[in-house]
C-alpha angles and dihedrals in degrees: 000000000000089000090053092050091048091050093050091048091052092049092050092049092050092048092050092049092050092049092049091050091049093051091047090054094051122076116253113252121191118219115249117259125223117286114275113242112243120250121216094192113117148057125308140179129203145184134185148124141255149157135254150178133214134200127191136193111225130199111187112201128192119193112211142152117302101349139048117218132195133193123191123215142156128233136175149174146191143203148127136290146178125231138200130178151141138222150162128237134197120203099213095183138347093287109030135067129184127187152159127231147168130205145166134219123207125186145078125290101176130195145138134285118193140204095203096186095054096036093239128144132189137184111243126179141195101235103180143346139184136205139193122188152117135270137202120203140186121212107232085178131006090264101029121080125191111194149170125212142186140175149115125322140186131196141192122214128192127239121239144211111239119227131194115264088216104046101020091223126120110283097206094256136098145173125231128238116264146182127234131189130202144126138283142206128194149136144207151156128268123190139176112252090231085080087078094051093262117135097231112134110188095019120111140169125217133188118197141183119206136181119196124192117200133195122261118268128198107222109204113214105227136190115252114247099015096044087216118157120259124209092263130086126183115208107209125193113175133199116194128198122189140176119199140175119207140182110232130199120199113200100209105027105159107188167198090291135135117242125206 
């Protein structure tokens, strides 16, 4: 019996020594930890392109003797633009993100402006606009943000040469370029590009709808050459709708990744 116990003890000692030697020969590998939750807090920049339309209520007024007359009409336009911007987000809890941003849009959304009394038409365009505002978003997934936004906006519109609706030739009158300010509301979706199987930490794509409402502007119809005022004024109040898609880069995007 003693001999059997001694033999078993010797076998156990040899097996333990072999296992220890085997572990010593193999590299040490740490077990993976749980995935790190992504953080949306930080600065970001973006650039992209989109399309838009605008509509405007017009009130054409002619001052005469002894009466003043007004005709109402509606005009509009459309076109394409590019956009660039930057912002900062705070992830306030696992599901909600708030942030502030500013951006600019540069392009050409063309449409008509009309002097109904005189029978003149011109081509006017929204050349550029800018916006500054805030957004609130909900994380429908750790790397997908659905959001709404709102804020203040400004815009620059071109002047135009007016042409006769009958002959199609310049009528000798024009309107000057002008700026209008207002406010906007919108919303969109932003997602990490890893969602498509692309290894692109920090890179996102967002698609956004926006509606901007600008103050009314009285466009004075002026004589070419002298720039003197005519008897007609076109009151112009635009409403602009846009859809854009942008590539976004977040400077300190932290996940989701697996740490070892």
